[in-house]
C-alpha positions as CSV (number, residue, x, y, z in Angstrom):
1,X,-8.9,47.0,18.7
2,X,-11.1,46.0,15.7
3,X,-8.5,43.5,14.5
4,X,-8.3,42.0,18.1
5,X,-12.1,41.6,18.3
6,X,-12.1,39.8,14.9
7,X,-9.3,37.5,16.1
8,X,-11.2,36.7,19.3
9,X,-14.4,36.0,17.4
10,X,-12.6,33.7,15.0
11,X,-10.9,31.9,17.9
12,X,-14.3,31.5,19.7
13,X,-15.8,30.0,16.5
14,X,-13.0,27.5,16.1
15,X,-13.1,26.6,19.8
16,X,-16.8,26.1,19.8
17,X,-16.6,23.9,16.7
18,X,-13.8,21.9,18.3
19,X,-15.8,21.2,21.4
20,X,-18.9,20.3,19.4
21,X,-16.9,17.5,17.7
22,X,-15.6,14.3,19.4
23,X,-11.8,14.2,18.8
24,X,-10.0,10.8,19.4
25,X,-6.3,11.2,19.0
26,X,-3.9,8.4,18.5
27,X,-0.2,7.7,17.6
28,X,2.2,4.9,16.8
29,X,6.0,5.1,17.1
30,X,7.9,2.5,15.1
31,X,11.7,1.9,14.8
32,X,13.2,-0.8,12.5
33,X,16.6,-2.4,13.3
34,X,17.8,-4.8,10.6
35,X,20.9,-6.4,9.2
36,X,20.6,-6.6,5.5
37,X,22.7,-8.6,3.0
38,X,22.2,-7.6,-0.6
39,X,23.7,-9.7,-3.4
40,X,23.7,-8.2,-6.9
41,X,23.3,-11.3,-9.1
42,X,25.0,-10.0,-12.3
43,X,28.2,-8.9,-10.5
44,X,28.1,-11.3,-7.5
45,X,28.7,-8.2,-5.4
46,X,27.6,-8.4,-1.8
47,X,26.9,-5.7,0.7
48,X,26.1,-6.0,4.4
49,X,24.4,-3.1,6.1
50,X,22.8,-2.4,9.5
51,X,19.7,-0.3,9.0
52,X,18.0,1.6,11.8
53,X,15.4,4.2,11.2
54,X,12.1,5.8,12.3
55,X,9.6,4.0,10.0
56,X,7.8,6.1,7.4
57,X,4.5,4.7,8.7
58,X,5.1,6.0,12.3
59,X,2.1,8.2,12.7
60,X,0.0,10.6,14.8
61,X,-3.6,11.5,14.0
62,X,-7.2,11.8,15.1
63,X,-10.6,10.4,14.3
64,X,-13.3,13.2,14.4
65,X,-17.0,12.7,14.9
66,X,-19.1,15.7,14.3
67,X,-22.4,13.8,14.2
68,X,-23.8,10.4,13.3
69,X,-23.8,11.6,9.7
70,X,-20.5,13.5,9.5
71,X,-17.1,12.2,10.4
72,X,-13.5,12.9,9.5
73,X,-9.9,11.9,10.0
74,X,-6.4,13.2,9.7
75,X,-3.1,11.3,10.1
76,X,0.5,12.5,9.7
77,X,3.4,10.1,9.0
78,X,7.2,10.3,9.1
79,X,8.4,9.5,5.6
80,X,12.1,10.2,5.2
81,X,12.0,11.6,8.8
82,X,9.7,14.4,7.7
83,X,6.1,15.0,8.5
84,X,3.8,14.1,5.7
85,X,0.0,13.7,5.3
86,X,-1.1,10.1,5.2
87,X,-4.8,10.6,5.7
88,X,-7.0,13.7,5.5
89,X,-10.7,13.2,4.7
90,X,-14.3,13.9,5.6
91,X,-17.1,11.4,5.2
92,X,-20.8,11.9,5.0
93,X,-23.2,9.0,5.8
94,X,-26.4,9.7,3.8
95,X,-28.2,6.6,5.0
96,X,-28.0,4.2,2.1
97,X,-24.2,4.6,2.0
98,X,-21.4,7.1,2.6
99,X,-19.5,9.6,0.5
100,X,-15.8,10.3,1.2
101,X,-13.8,13.3,0.0
102,X,-10.1,13.5,0.6
103,X,-7.0,11.3,1.0
104,X,-7.6,7.8,2.2
105,X,-6.8,4.2,1.3
106,X,-8.4,3.4,-2.1
107,X,-10.4,0.2,-2.6
108,X,-7.4,-1.8,-3.8
109,X,-5.6,-1.9,-0.5
110,X,-5.6,-5.4,1.0
111,X,-3.6,-6.3,4.1
112,X,-3.3,-10.0,4.7
113,X,0.4,-10.1,5.8
114,X,2.3,-8.7,8.8
115,X,5.7,-8.8,7.3
116,X,7.6,-5.9,9.1
117,X,10.7,-5.5,7.0
118,X,11.0,-2.3,4.9
119,X,8.6,-0.3,7.0
120,X,5.9,-3.0,7.3
121,X,6.1,-4.1,3.7
122,X,3.3,-6.7,4.3
123,X,4.3,-8.5,1.1
124,X,2.5,-5.7,-0.7
125,X,5.0,-5.3,-3.6
126,X,5.6,-9.1,-3.8
127,X,2.2,-10.3,-4.8
128,X,0.0,-8.2,-2.5
129,X,-2.6,-5.6,-3.7
130,X,-1.7,-2.1,-2.7
131,X,-2.7,1.1,-4.5
132,X,-1.9,3.4,-1.6
133,X,-3.4,6.4,0.0
134,X,-4.5,9.0,-2.6
135,X,-6.9,11.9,-3.0
136,X,-10.2,10.5,-4.1
137,X,-13.9,10.6,-4.2
138,X,-15.3,7.3,-2.8
139,X,-18.7,5.8,-2.4
140,X,-19.3,3.0,0.1
141,X,-22.5,0.8,0.1
142,X,-22.1,-1.9,2.8
143,X,-19.3,-4.2,1.6
144,X,-19.0,-2.4,-1.8
145,X,-16.6,0.5,-2.5
146,X,-15.9,2.4,-5.7
147,X,-13.6,5.4,-6.0
148,X,-12.3,7.9,-8.6
149,X,-8.5,8.1,-8.1
150,X,-5.6,9.9,-9.8
151,X,-4.1,8.1,-12.8
152,X,-0.5,6.9,-12.7
153,X,1.7,7.9,-15.7
154,X,4.7,5.7,-15.4
155,X,6.6,3.9,-18.1
156,X,10.2,2.7,-18.8
157,X,12.3,3.0,-21.9
158,X,12.1,6.3,-23.8
159,X,10.9,9.2,-21.7
160,X,7.6,10.6,-22.9
161,X,7.7,14.1,-24.4
162,X,4.4,14.8,-22.7
163,X,1.4,13.0,-21.2
164,X,-2.3,13.7,-21.1
165,X,-4.8,12.3,-18.6
166,X,-8.4,12.9,-19.7
167,X,-10.3,10.7,-17.2
168,X,-9.6,9.6,-13.6
169,X,-8.7,6.1,-12.7
170,X,-11.3,3.9,-11.1
171,X,-11.1,1.3,-8.4
172,X,-13.7,-0.9,-6.9
173,X,-13.9,-3.8,-4.3
174,X,-16.5,-5.9,-2.7
175,X,-16.2,-7.9,0.6
176,X,-18.4,-10.9,1.3
177,X,-18.4,-12.0,4.9
178,X,-19.2,-15.7,5.6
179,X,-18.9,-16.7,9.3
180,X,-15.2,-17.5,9.7
181,X,-14.4,-16.6,6.1
182,X,-14.3,-13.3,4.1
183,X,-13.9,-13.1,0.4
184,X,-12.9,-10.0,-1.5
185,X,-13.2,-9.1,-5.2
186,X,-11.7,-6.1,-6.8
187,X,-10.4,-4.4,-9.9
188,X,-9.1,-1.1,-11.3
189,X,-8.7,0.6,-14.6
190,X,-7.0,3.7,-16.0
191,X,-5.8,5.1,-19.3
192,X,-3.7,8.1,-20.5
193,X,-1.9,9.3,-23.6
194,X,1.9,9.5,-23.9
195,X,3.5,11.5,-26.7
196,X,7.0,10.7,-28.1
197,X,8.0,13.1,-30.8
198,X,5.2,13.3,-33.3
199,X,3.5,10.1,-32.2
200,X,0.9,9.6,-29.5
201,X,0.2,6.3,-27.7
202,X,-2.6,5.1,-25.5
203,X,-1.4,3.4,-22.4
204,X,-4.1,1.3,-20.7
205,X,-3.6,-0.3,-17.3
206,X,-5.9,-2.7,-15.4
207,X,-5.9,-5.2,-12.5
208,X,-8.4,-7.8,-11.3
209,X,-7.9,-9.5,-7.9
210,X,-9.4,-12.0,-5.5
211,X,-8.6,-12.2,-1.8
212,X,-9.7,-14.5,1.1
213,X,-9.3,-14.5,4.8
214,X,-10.1,-17.2,7.4
215,X,-10.0,-17.3,11.2
216,X,-10.3,-20.5,13.3
217,X,-9.7,-19.7,17.0
218,X,-6.0,-18.9,17.4
219,X,-5.2,-19.8,13.8
220,X,-5.6,-17.3,10.9
221,X,-4.7,-17.2,7.2
222,X,-5.2,-14.9,4.3
223,X,-4.0,-14.2,0.8
224,X,-4.8,-13.0,-2.7
225,X,-4.1,-13.5,-6.4
226,X,-4.3,-11.0,-9.2
227,X,-3.5,-10.4,-12.8
228,X,-3.3,-7.3,-14.9
229,X,-1.7,-5.2,-17.6
230,X,0.8,-2.4,-16.9
231,X,-0.5,-2.8,-13.3
232,X,2.4,-0.8,-11.8
233,X,0.3,2.3,-12.6
234,X,-2.4,1.0,-10.3
235,X,-0.6,-1.0,-7.5
236,X,2.9,-1.3,-6.0
237,X,5.2,-3.9,-7.6
238,X,8.8,-4.8,-7.0
239,X,9.9,-7.3,-9.7
240,X,13.7,-7.2,-9.3
241,X,14.3,-7.3,-5.6
242,X,15.6,-3.7,-5.6
243,X,13.2,-2.7,-2.8
244,X,11.7,0.0,-5.0
245,X,8.0,-0.4,-5.6
246,X,7.8,1.0,-9.1
247,X,7.9,-2.0,-11.6
248,X,5.2,-3.6,-13.8
249,X,4.7,-0.8,-16.3
250,X,4.8,-0.6,-20.1
251,X,8.0,0.0,-22.1
252,X,7.8,3.0,-24.3
253,X,9.8,3.6,-27.5
254,X,9.7,6.0,-30.4
255,X,7.6,3.5,-32.5
256,X,5.5,1.5,-30.1
257,X,4.3,0.6,-26.6
258,X,5.1,-2.8,-25.2
259,X,2.5,-3.8,-22.7
260,X,3.6,-5.5,-19.5
261,X,1.5,-8.5,-18.3
262,X,1.5,-9.0,-14.5
263,X,0.6,-11.9,-12.2
264,X,0.9,-11.9,-8.4
265,X,-0.1,-14.0,-5.4
266,X,0.7,-14.1,-1.7
267,X,-0.4,-16.0,1.4
268,X,0.3,-15.5,5.1
269,X,-0.7,-17.6,8.1
270,X,-0.3,-17.3,11.8
271,X,-1.0,-18.7,15.2
272,X,-1.7,-16.8,18.4
273,X,0.1,-18.9,21.1
274,X,-1.1,-16.6,23.9
275,X,-1.6,-13.0,24.8
276,X,2.2,-12.5,24.6
277,X,3.3,-14.5,21.5
278,X,2.1,-14.6,17.9
279,X,3.9,-16.5,15.2
280,X,3.4,-15.8,11.4
281,X,4.9,-16.9,8.1
282,X,4.2,-15.7,4.6
283,X,5.2,-16.1,1.0
284,X,4.5,-14.0,-2.1
285,X,5.6,-13.7,-5.7
286,X,5.1,-11.4,-8.6
287,X,5.9,-12.0,-12.3
288,X,5.9,-9.8,-15.3
289,X,6.1,-10.6,-19.0
290,X,6.6,-8.0,-21.8
291,X,4.5,-8.5,-24.9
292,X,7.5,-8.5,-27.2
293,X,9.2,-11.0,-29.5
294,X,11.3,-12.4,-26.6
295,X,8.4,-12.4,-24.0
296,X,10.9,-11.0,-21.6
297,X,10.1,-12.2,-18.0
298,X,11.0,-11.2,-14.5
299,X,10.0,-12.7,-11.2
300,X,10.6,-12.1,-7.5
301,X,9.8,-14.2,-4.5
302,X,9.7,-13.1,-0.9
303,X,9.2,-15.1,2.3
304,X,9.5,-14.5,6.0
305,X,9.0,-15.8,9.5
306,X,8.3,-13.6,12.5
307,X,7.1,-13.5,16.1
308,X,5.2,-10.7,17.7
309,X,6.1,-10.3,21.4
310,X,3.7,-8.2,23.4
311,X,5.2,-6.7,26.6
312,X,2.2,-4.6,27.6
313,X,-1.0,-3.3,25.8
314,X,0.3,-1.3,22.8
315,X,3.9,-2.2,23.5
316,X,5.5,-4.9,21.4
317,X,8.5,-5.9,19.2
318,X,8.7,-8.2,16.2
319,X,11.8,-10.3,15.4
320,X,11.8,-11.3,11.7
321,X,14.0,-13.2,9.3
322,X,13.3,-13.3,5.5
323,X,14.5,-13.1,2.0
324,X,13.7,-11.4,-1.3
325,X,14.8,-13.4,-4.3
326,X,15.2,-11.9,-7.8
327,X,15.5,-14.4,-10.6
328,X,17.1,-12.6,-13.5
329,X,20.7,-11.6,-14.1
330,X,20.2,-7.9,-13.2
331,X,18.1,-8.6,-10.1
332,X,19.0,-8.6,-6.4
333,X,18.9,-11.2,-3.7
334,X,18.2,-9.8,-0.2
335,X,18.5,-11.7,3.0
336,X,17.6,-9.9,6.2
337,X,17.0,-10.4,9.9
338,X,16.2,-8.0,12.7
339,X,13.5,-6.5,14.9
340,X,10.7,-3.9,14.6
341,X,9.9,-2.0,17.8
342,X,6.5,-0.4,18.2
343,X,4.6,1.6,20.9
344,X,1.0,2.6,20.1
345,X,-0.5,5.4,22.2
């Protein structure tokens, strides 16, 4: 009986807390259906595949308002067909700004494209700026954000014997709104130590970026440029067309670290014909250059054209055709066409 009373009391406390907060639930179901031709440049091998899947960014979640000062949010996705936490944070508005604790989009997440291939890639690994959703401590003051984030510890070449991270990474961004325009400035930095045998190397990564967006009635456009060093530890990069977002990092050997210089840019523009049809096109590229004797370079270009067709509020599909072009001998050339289907609820 005593245990039952404790359980009832705990349930009452949870229920009263739930009713005290304002819970706004939402969801988004997304299915991709694409024909994909992949050409491996070095072997001239071609593969044609039909790809259909529940997108990893299909989601269900809720925005929670406890008071004017305290809010929160959670969101589950469907990566690999399995439930995973996309967002989980609480945020305190202390008047002059706000303080966020939990997993959220870090300041270097800029969405200017609506490319839908590869689970809404949005040109992010092909010249976009995307550091992802990570556990963080974030301060926001108007248009300015700064966050302490986990440091990435990725290299290619010889595997590190061990790594040591002694300080968190840092990201910051500032948005300046000017009537029909918005400008965004941002940057990030991190460092860690990698040990190979008896030697220890410092691996520093940074990125600086500039973005812009404009809206003129039914027409809109947006894009960004960035540069950095070993930037793949901070943002997502695909520099070989392999559809894996893990490039742009330093090359580690037993005797040295070869830094990887990175440049990227993208632009997207669209026109809303009416409430049913929207047309958009975009282009992006990313280039890396190793700081070695050969100045080894890699570059990938990506471009697309799509049309969003809205059947009812929250119900739409997006036919898209596009290409991802690797330039080097070991890269890939990907041509795709198909449709993304989406219902928001």
